[in-house]
C-alpha positions in Angstrom: -24.6 41.7 29.2 -21.4 43.6 28.2 -18.7 41.3 26.8 -16.4 40.8 29.8 -12.7 40.7 29.9 -10.6 37.5 30.6 -6.9 37.4 31.3 -5.0 39.1 28.5 -2.5 36.4 27.8 -5.2 33.7 27.6 -7.3 35.9 25.3 -4.4 36.5 22.9 -3.6 32.8 22.7 -7.3 31.9 22.1 -7.6 34.6 19.5 -4.6 33.2 17.5 -6.4 29.8 17.6 -9.7 31.3 16.4 -11.4 30.4 19.7 -13.6 32.3 22.2 -13.9 31.5 25.9 -17.3 31.6 27.6 -19.0 31.0 30.9 -22.8 30.3 31.2 -25.3 29.8 34.0 -28.9 28.5 34.2 -27.9 25.1 32.8 -26.0 26.6 29.8 -28.9 28.9 28.7 -27.5 32.2 30.0 -24.1 33.5 28.7 -22.4 35.3 31.6 -18.9 35.8 30.1 -17.6 35.9 26.6 -14.2 36.6 25.1 -13.9 40.3 24.0 -13.3 39.4 20.4 -16.1 36.8 20.1 -17.8 39.0 17.5 -15.2 37.8 14.9 -16.8 34.3 15.3 -20.4 35.1 16.1 -20.8 38.4 14.2 -22.4 41.6 15.4 -25.0 39.7 17.4 -22.2 38.9 20.0 -22.3 42.4 21.2 -26.0 42.3 22.1 -26.0 39.0 24.0 -27.4 39.4 27.5 -27.8 37.0 30.5 -31.6 37.1 29.8 -31.1 35.6 26.4 -31.6 31.8 25.9 -28.6 30.6 24.0 -30.5 27.4 22.9 -33.1 29.6 21.1 -30.4 30.5 18.5 -29.5 26.9 17.7 -30.9 25.5 14.5 -34.0 23.4 15.3 -32.5 20.3 13.6 -29.5 20.5 15.9 -31.2 21.6 19.1 -32.2 18.2 20.7 -28.8 16.5 20.2 -26.9 19.6 21.4 -29.0 20.0 24.6 -28.8 16.2 25.3 -25.0 16.4 25.0 -24.6 19.5 27.2 -27.0 18.6 29.9 -25.7 15.0 30.3 -22.3 16.3 31.2 -21.5 16.2 34.9 -18.1 17.9 34.8 -15.9 14.9 35.0 -15.2 14.9 31.3 -15.2 17.4 28.5 -18.0 17.4 25.9 -17.8 18.4 22.3 -20.8 19.2 20.1 -21.3 20.8 16.6 -24.3 22.9 15.8 -25.6 25.7 13.7 -26.2 29.0 15.5 -28.2 31.9 14.2 -26.0 34.9 13.7 -28.9 36.8 12.1 -32.6 36.3 11.4 -32.0 34.3 8.2 -28.5 32.8 8.4 -26.6 30.3 10.5 -23.0 29.6 11.2 -21.4 26.3 12.1 -19.9 26.2 15.6 -18.0 23.6 17.6 -18.5 23.9 21.4 -16.1 22.3 23.9 -17.1 22.6 27.5 -18.0 21.0 30.9 -20.2 21.6 33.9 -18.2 23.3 36.6 -19.3 20.8 39.2 -21.7 17.9 39.4 -25.3 19.1 39.3 -24.1 22.7 39.0 -26.1 25.0 36.6 -22.8 26.7 35.6 -20.7 25.8 32.6 -17.6 27.0 30.9 -15.8 26.2 27.6 -14.6 27.3 24.2 -16.4 27.9 20.9 -15.0 28.3 17.4 -16.3 28.4 13.8 -16.0 25.2 11.8 -17.4 26.2 8.4 -14.2 25.1 6.6 -14.2 21.7 8.4 -17.8 21.1 7.6 -17.2 21.9 3.9 -14.3 19.5 3.8 -16.4 16.8 5.6 -19.1 17.3 3.0 -16.7 17.0 0.1 -15.1 13.9 1.7 -18.5 12.3 2.0 -19.3 13.2 -1.6 -16.0 11.6 -2.8 -16.7 8.5 -0.7 -20.2 8.2 -2.2 -18.9 8.8 -5.7 -16.3 6.0 -5.3 -19.0 3.6 -4.0 -21.2 4.4 -7.0 -18.2 3.8 -9.3 -17.5 0.5 -7.7 -21.1 -0.5 -7.9 -21.2 0.4 -11.7 -18.0 -1.7 -12.2 -19.6 -4.7 -10.4 -22.9 -4.4 -12.2 -21.8 -3.4 -15.7 -18.7 -5.6 -16.0 -18.2 -8.4 -13.4 -21.9 -9.2 -13.1 -22.2 -9.5 -16.9 -19.2 -11.8 -16.9 -20.8 -14.0 -14.3 -24.1 -14.0 -16.2 -22.2 -15.2 -19.2 -20.6 -18.0 -17.2 -24.1 -19.1 -16.0 -25.3 -19.2 -19.6 -22.3 -21.4 -20.6 -22.8 -23.6 -17.5 -26.5 -24.2 -18.3 -25.5 -24.9 -21.9 -22.9 -27.5 -20.7 -25.6 -29.2 -18.5 -27.9 -29.4 -21.5 -25.2 -30.9 -23.7 -24.4 -33.5 -21.1 -28.0 -34.4 -20.8 -28.4 -34.7 -24.6 -25.4 -37.0 -24.9 -23.1 -34.7 -26.8 -19.7 -36.1 -27.8 -16.5 -35.5 -25.7 -15.1 -32.9 -28.1 -18.2 -30.6 -27.8 -18.2 -31.0 -24.0 -14.5 -30.1 -23.8 -15.0 -27.0 -25.9 -17.9 -25.9 -23.7 -15.8 -26.5 -20.5 -12.9 -24.5 -21.9 -15.2 -21.6 -22.6 -16.4 -21.6 -19.0 -12.8 -21.8 -17.8 -12.0 -18.8 -20.0 -14.9 -16.8 -18.6 -13.9 -17.7 -15.1 -10.3 -16.5 -15.7 -11.6 -13.2 -17.0 -13.8 -12.8 -13.9 -10.9 -13.5 -11.6 -8.8 -11.0 -13.4 -11.5 -8.3 -13.3 -12.1 -8.9 -9.6 -8.4 -8.6 -9.0 -8.3 -5.3 -10.9 -11.2 -3.9 -8.8 -9.7 -5.0 -5.5 -6.3 -3.6 -6.5 -7.8 -0.2 -7.3 -8.9 0.1 -3.6 -5.4 -0.3 -2.3 -3.0 0.2 -5.2 0.4 1.3 -4.1 2.8 -0.4 -1.7 6.4 0.6 -2.3 7.6 -2.1 0.0 6.4 -4.8 -2.5 7.0 -3.1 -5.9 8.3 0.1 -7.5 6.0 3.0 -8.4 6.7 2.2 -12.1 5.4 -1.3 -11.6 2.3 0.0 -9.9 1.6 2.3 -12.8 2.2 -0.4 -15.4 -0.3 -2.6 -13.5 -2.9 0.2 -13.5 -2.4 0.7 -17.3 -2.8 -3.0 -18.0 -5.9 -3.2 -15.8 -7.4 -0.2 -17.5 -6.9 -1.9 -20.9 -8.5 -5.1 -19.6 -11.5 -3.3 -18.0 -12.2 -0.7 -20.6 -10.6 -2.1 -23.9 -8.6 1.1 -24.4 -5.1 1.6 -25.7 -2.8 3.0 -23.0 0.7 4.1 -23.8 3.3 4.6 -21.1 6.8 6.2 -21.0 8.9 6.9 -17.9 12.5 8.2 -17.5 14.8 5.4 -16.5 16.6 7.7 -13.9 13.4 8.7 -12.1 12.7 6.9 -8.8 9.9 7.7 -6.4 10.5 6.4 -2.9 8.0 8.5 -0.9 4.8 6.6 -0.2 2.5 9.7 0.0 3.8 11.1 -3.3 3.5 7.7 -5.0 -0.1 7.2 -3.8 -1.3 10.6 -4.8 0.3 10.4 -8.2 -1.2 7.0 -8.7 -4.7 8.3 -7.9 -4.2 11.4 -10.1 -3.4 9.0 -13.0 -6.3 6.7 -12.2 -8.8 9.5 -12.0 -7.5 11.0 -15.2 -7.9 7.7 -17.0 -11.4 7.3 -15.7 -12.3 10.8 -16.8 -10.8 10.2 -20.3 -12.9 7.1 -20.8 -16.2 8.0 -19.1 -16.4 11.7 -20.0 -14.2 12.1 -23.0 -15.0 8.7 -24.7 -11.3 8.3 -25.4 -9.9 5.1 -26.8 -6.2 6.1 -26.7 -4.5 7.5 -23.6 -0.8 8.5 -23.3 0.9 8.6 -20.0 4.5 10.0 -19.5 6.5 10.4 -16.3 9.7 12.4 -16.9 12.5 13.8 -14.6 13.4 17.5 -14.7 16.1 18.3 -12.1 14.7 17.8 -8.7 11.2 17.6 -10.1 9.1 15.0 -11.8 6.5 15.7 -14.5 3.4 13.5 -14.9 1.4 14.0 -18.1 -1.8 12.3 -19.2 -3.4 13.2 -22.5 -6.1 11.4 -24.6 -7.8 11.6 -27.9 -11.3 12.1 -26.5 -13.8 14.9 -26.7 -11.9 17.1 -24.2 -13.5 19.7 -21.9 -16.5 21.6 -23.2 -15.9 24.5 -20.9 -12.9 25.9 -19.0 -11.8 23.3 -16.4 -11.0 26.2 -14.0 -14.7 27.1 -14.0 -15.8 23.5 -13.6 -16.6 22.3 -10.0 -16.8 18.6 -10.8 -15.8 16.3 -8.0 -13.3 14.5 -10.2 -11.4 17.7 -11.1 -11.6 18.9 -7.5 -10.1 15.6 -6.4 -7.2 16.0 -8.8 -6.4 19.5 -7.5 -6.7 18.4 -3.9 -4.3 15.5 -4.4 -1.8 17.8 -6.1 -1.9 20.3 -3.2 -1.3 17.5 -0.7 2.2 16.9 -2.3 2.8 20.6 -3.1 2.6 19.9 -6.8 1.5 22.2 -9.6 -1.3 20.8 -11.8 -2.6 22.1 -15.0 -5.8 20.6 -16.5 -7.0 21.6 -20.0 -7.4 20.6 -23.6 -4.7 19.5 -26.1 -4.1 21.6 -29.1 -4.5 18.4 -31.1 -7.8 17.6 -29.4 -8.6 15.7 -26.3 -7.9 16.5 -22.6 -4.6 16.7 -20.8 -3.4 16.7 -17.2 0.1 18.1 -16.4 1.4 17.6 -12.9 4.8 18.9 -11.8 6.0 17.7 -8.4 9.1 17.5 -6.2 10.5 14.0 -6.3 11.5 14.1 -2.7 9.3 15.9 -0.2 10.5 19.2 1.3 11.9 18.7 4.8 9.9 20.5 7.4 
């Protein structure tokens, strides 16, 4: 089947959007019309597609059943949308998103659009990895810290029960009770720290400076590290998105310093320079063993992604004095669209 023409204005519009229009018969198996420029999506194979070819045979076996079920269940009243891998050659697949509908109820004919979604799938994969990483980190915090605290409370409680049964005097019982109270207060504080880390910044309730100070105090409580903080008195951050991303950059940098650099001292500064702010985090840890630009760790990727979201420039590397540093320059007020 030669690739057929569709109205020129429509084709130009679809091409700008990276989409190809198609029509198919034989219950979606046979492609009967395809945008002239579809080869930019499907590769050279697009030029050799004929009405005798079964489109479904090129779909990855793991995606085939769900794709066919979605397409064949459509009766034309609504638009379906389905993602699948399609063989553009004998040994490679490309991710496609197909949007279409049956032309009429029970009709074997379909029409719709297809476009490549490689970038979207990569972003989805990275987002899932970040989500899983955060879940694992929360699990470690609960297991290694809070659970140990609660286990200590159980020990002291059992000891108190034993002392009561053996008739210890009041002074000993009061001392044991106070120890349980102390452990309980620590557990409450650590639970508050963990829950605060999931939803940290609300500029309606407190300033960004107050949010950062809380983060630093919680890091000192959770990890027993020395965190130093300095901020320009004339710097005010009022944009919620900028505040949230800067907070997460700081939080991620502190975690990296402790878990990967084994740092026990972390310095955080937030300075104003004209219309820009400069956030700097450096530590006394082991630093990076290799060039961070060549490191594809999820944590560093997360730092760069958050910086891009607020149009900031971020530099990640080692200090001349030793340890790691993160330097982020951002516009204090977002650029108007």
